[in-house]
C-alpha positions in Angstrom: 0.0 0.0 0.0 1.4 3.3 -1.0 1.2 6.4 1.3 0.8 9.1 -1.4 -1.8 10.3 -3.9 -1.3 10.1 -7.7 -2.8 12.1 -10.5 -3.3 11.4 -14.2 -4.2 14.2 -16.5 -5.6 13.8 -20.0 -6.1 17.0 -22.1 -7.8 16.5 -25.5 -6.4 17.8 -28.7 -9.3 20.2 -29.1 -7.5 22.5 -26.6 -5.7 24.7 -29.2 -2.3 23.2 -29.6 0.5 21.6 -27.6 1.5 24.7 -25.7 -2.1 25.3 -24.4 -2.5 21.6 -23.5 0.8 21.6 -21.5 -0.3 24.8 -19.8 -3.6 23.2 -18.8 -1.7 20.2 -17.4 0.6 22.5 -15.3 -2.3 24.4 -13.9 -4.2 21.2 -12.9 -1.0 19.6 -11.4 -0.3 22.8 -9.3 -3.9 22.9 -8.0 -3.7 19.2 -7.1 -0.3 19.7 -5.4 -1.8 22.5 -3.2 -4.9 20.5 -2.2 -3.7 17.0 -1.9 -3.7 17.2 1.9 -7.5 17.3 1.9 -7.6 13.6 0.8 -8.2 11.4 3.8 -7.4 8.2 1.9 -4.7 7.8 -0.7 -6.3 7.9 -4.2 -5.5 7.7 -7.9 -7.1 10.7 -9.5 -7.8 10.9 -13.2 -8.8 14.2 -14.7 -10.0 14.3 -18.3 -10.3 17.7 -19.9 -11.9 17.5 -23.4 -12.9 21.0 -24.4 -11.3 24.4 -24.4 -13.2 26.4 -21.8 -11.1 29.6 -21.6 -11.8 29.8 -17.8 -9.2 31.7 -15.7 -6.9 30.1 -13.1 -9.2 31.1 -10.2 -12.3 29.5 -11.8 -10.4 26.3 -12.5 -9.0 26.3 -8.9 -12.5 26.7 -7.4 -13.9 23.9 -9.7 -11.2 21.4 -8.9 -11.3 22.2 -5.2 -15.1 21.5 -5.2 -14.4 18.3 -7.1 -11.7 17.2 -4.7 -13.9 17.9 -1.7 -16.8 15.9 -3.2 -14.5 12.8 -3.5 -14.2 12.7 0.3 -17.9 12.0 0.9 
């Protein structure tokens, strides 16, 4: 049994090129890194982002925080 969380990030090709996809991955990874202490159990998290939403960093942070908190129910 491992004692850490893992994350997998899939960003679809409809997200305007490789630079944008890598930027989206970096944002998601950073938000996960900052909030991984809220997980009570050690999980494998898979995030699939299919469409280009043009939301800002703060909106993405709030959405992922809400998603992470819902996983603890």
